[in-house]
Structures are given as C-alpha cells and as structure tokens.
C-alpha positions, 0 to 999 in steps of 0.5 A: 764975717770970714765964715760968711761963705761957709755959712751960705754954702752950708745953708745952700747944701741943706736946702738943696739936699732937703728938697731932693729928699722931699721929692724922693719921698713924694715919688716913694709915696706915689709908687705905694699907691699901687698894689703890693707885689712880691718880687723878692724871689731869686735874690742872687739872680736879681742882684746879678741882673741889676749889676749887669743891666743897670750898672754895666749898661749891657742892654745899652750897647746893643745900639753901639754908638748911642750905647758907648756915648751913654756910657761916657756920660754915665761913668764920667758924670757919676765919677766926676761927682765924686769930687762933690765930696771934696767940694762939700768938705772944702765948702763947710770948712774953708779948705782947698782941695781937701782930698790932696791931703788924704790921697797924697800928691801923686795919687791926687794928681792921677785922680784929677787927671782921670776926672779931666779925661772923663769930663772931656768924654762927657762934653763930647758925648753930650754935644753929639747927643744934642746934634743927634737928637735935634738935627739927625732926623731919628724917627723915634725922637720926632714922634708926637708924644715928644712934642713940647716938654719931653723934647725940651727936657731932654735938651735941657739935661744935655745943656746942664751937663755941658755947662757943669763940665765947662764950669769944672774945666774953668775952675781947674784952669784958673786954679792951675794958673793960680798954682803956677803963680804960687797964690795957691798950693800946687795940688793936682794934674789938669791935662785938659784944662791947662792945654785948652783953657789955661792959656786964656787965663794967663793974662788975668790978674790974680784977683780976676783969677780968684773971682773966676775960680770961685765963680766956677766952683760955686756954679758947679756946686749950685748946678749939681744941687739944681740938677738933683732937684730937677730930676723929679721933673725930668725923664732922668729919674732913671739915673736913680731908679734904674737900679731898683727897677732892674732888681724888681724886674719880672723874671718869668718867661716873656709872654707868661701872663699873670692869673687872677686868684679868683678866676684860678679858684673858679677854674680849679673848682670847675675841673675838680671831679669831686667838687659838689656843684650844688654846694653853697658858696661860703658866706662873703664878708659884707665889708670886703671890696670885690676884687677888680678885674684888670686896671682902669687907673693907677691904683689897680696897677702894681707898685713895680708898674708904677716904678716902671713909669717913673723909670722910663727914659723916654728913649723910644727903643720900645716904640721903634721896634713895636710892630703895631707902631711901625705899621702905622697903628696908634700904639706907642709903648713909650707913650703908655709909660709916659701917660702912666707917669702923667696920671701918677703925677696928677694923682700926686698933685691931688693928694698934695692939695687935699691931704688925700686923694679926692675923686677927680672924675678921671682915669688912666683909661680913656683920659690918658690912654685910649682904647685904640692904643690898647687893642693895637698891641700884638703882645709880642714883647718886642718893647719889653726886650728892647728896654735898656732898663727892663721896663714892661709896658706890655703888663700895663696894656694887658691889665687894661685890656683885662679890665675892658673884657672882664669888667666892661665886656668891651672887647672888639667884635672880632675878639668877642666872636673868637671868645664865643667860638672858644666857649662853644666849640673849644676853638677860635673858629666857628666849626662844629666840634665834630668837624674839627679834625676833617682837615687831617683827612683832606688832600 
C-alpha cells in the first residue's frame, strides 16, 4: 500500500502523455491532408529565423507592453516547467526534491529562487493580460470572430496559468514551513513564497501542512497534464507549432506570387519562337487527375498553410493593420486563419468517424470563407508583416481567388473588365494600343 501514490502517479502520467501524443498525431495527420511543398532550402537562414522569431520573440516586442508581458509568460512558464522533471522523478520513485541531490544545496537554492521570481512575473503578466483583454476595450479583442469559444478559450488559458502558479507558490510555502519544523529536509530557497504565503501557513498543524503541500503538488502536476491536452482544443498550439511554423516560413520577397507549372509551361510555349503551333499535344494519361487551379478546400492548400492555421494565436495583429478591415470591409485575416482551422478540424472529425474522408458537401470556400472577404483583400502583405510567428493569410486568400478566376470565372465585373483590357490592349485601361502613348505628348 505504501506504493499506491507512486502507482497512481505513473498511471496519470502515462494517460496524460499518451493522450497528448495522440492529439499531436492527429494534428500531424490533418496537416498532411494538404499538398506537398518543398521548404527545405536555405537551411541556415531558416534556423536563424526560428531562433530569432520563435525562440527570441523578436516580432512580439514591436508592441512593447504586450511583447514584454508575453516574454514573462513564455520564458517563465517554460523554465518553471523544467521542475516537471523533478516532479516526475519524485512521483515515480517517492523521493522529495530530487534535483537537490543532483545540483547541491547552493545551486539548487539558486534554481528554486529563480523559479520563484519567474513564477511571480508570470502571475503579474497573466493578471494584466486578463484585465487588458476583458476590460481595456482593445478593438482587436472585441471583434465578432472572437465571440463565444475563442474569447472563453483565451480567458481559460490565463486562468489555468494563474492557478498553476498559485499551486506552485502554495506547494513551496507549505514545504518551507515543514522544513523549518524539520519535518522535511531543508532544500531550496523560496523568496516569494516565504514572504507572501509563508505566514499564512505558520499556524497550520504538521498534518494540515503535509496535506496542503501534497494537494498543491498533485494539483500542479495534474494541471500541467490537463494544460498539455487542452492545447489541442486551444489557440495556444502556437506554444509548440511556432517553431516549425517559422522554420518553414516563406523566404521569398513579400508580394512574389507562386506560379502554376501548367500555366508556366503554356506561356513558355507561346513565347518560344521555335515552337510549332500545329504540333500535336503529347498524349495525356487517362488516369491522371487534371491539376486544379487555386483552392476551394483545405485539400488544395499546401501543408505549410494548414500548419499556419493550427499555429495562429488569434492575437489579431494581422487584422488590426489590414486596410480593408480598417475601412469597414468584411475581411479579417485572423478570421481567414480561424476558418481554415475550423474546416481542417471538421474534415478531421469526418475521418475519425468514417476511417477516411467522406464527402460532406462542404468546402472551405463559401461554407466558411465568403467571397466578399476574399475580394476585399488589397494584397498589401500588411497581415504577413504583422504576424509574430510568420503566418501568411495572404497566400490562402490568393489561392482561393485563383480558384474563383481560373476555375469558375467568377471574378467581380471590374476585374473581368480589367483582364479583358489587358488581353485586348495590353493595358488595364480601355485604350487603343495606338493611343497608349498620347499622354506623353499632352501638356
């Protein structure tokens, strides 16, 4: 019976990590629904960008207040959870503060004191974030795409992080009092816990302190497992995906569009003076599926675009700088990414239910993203520049507009007229080619 706690701990750990890796596997499967894309070039530059943007948070601090607070949460929460190693060893083997024996008392005291300071910074940051998000009236946090679950999700994450940090302080405070009473061996330094919460526990009995310390310890561990598995349902997947997302980012100049191979071949053939216009076309493979122009559903997008959707933090920086959105248009780049993720998840549930994807009569286009949103985009790349983890909403918009133009001939009248003028007059305006240079001679 003395090992019952260790057995329960081990089972909880296996179940928690098992469910976590199952979720990661499902996300990976869903990303593979997209088209293959080669982003393995310029490896040195990609590693540098990942280190600077994902690890170094370089784009977050362009808005200093939010950026610094985010760094507090990011660095503090990640480093504090190094303690998870100690918790796992203690939980499995029944030890107490295992790392103290490895690091030695002096280094371990420095380590625990550092964790305490970082935990306090996390608490301060999440409280300010909660106030800022709910009471400060920032426009990008009150847009309609955040109504319902997205708003609740952001708040729940802040509440969970606050609760985990308070459990951390409670555990250390009660542990410290027990150490002072020589019930536990003295290990570690807890400057925040002893000064803020420590006095509250001085009048507790030894048994009450042990119950409090163990309760906070278990709450902290179970809370971490819960948080890990909650990530799948949350916008906070960027904690994990920001790193591959920045590594696979598009390194080409912003505004440089991709070309379809089939169209490129046709243009080259048209421009080749030695090409025989009457030559018979090579015989097509009867089993070959014709290449689709653009994208109407997630299967037509590439894998990096699908990973972008999963990585989106829903921070709204993209939408806050979008000129179309600022002038009252329906477009919100953040909503484009959220809608894409919703469709990926919809397809994923379909696969889970049927073993494979069964046509559900729905598409990303029209069922999730409306055409009015797509045509409102000015392709200015402001959203791409603003994203703190290099997500590219514009690439999805362009692919869907390409589908509308090249597959459905469904461009707005103004664009159709422009394209007709280019075809007939080699210019967007309805001028005769002989008159195109008259402006140069006019006074």
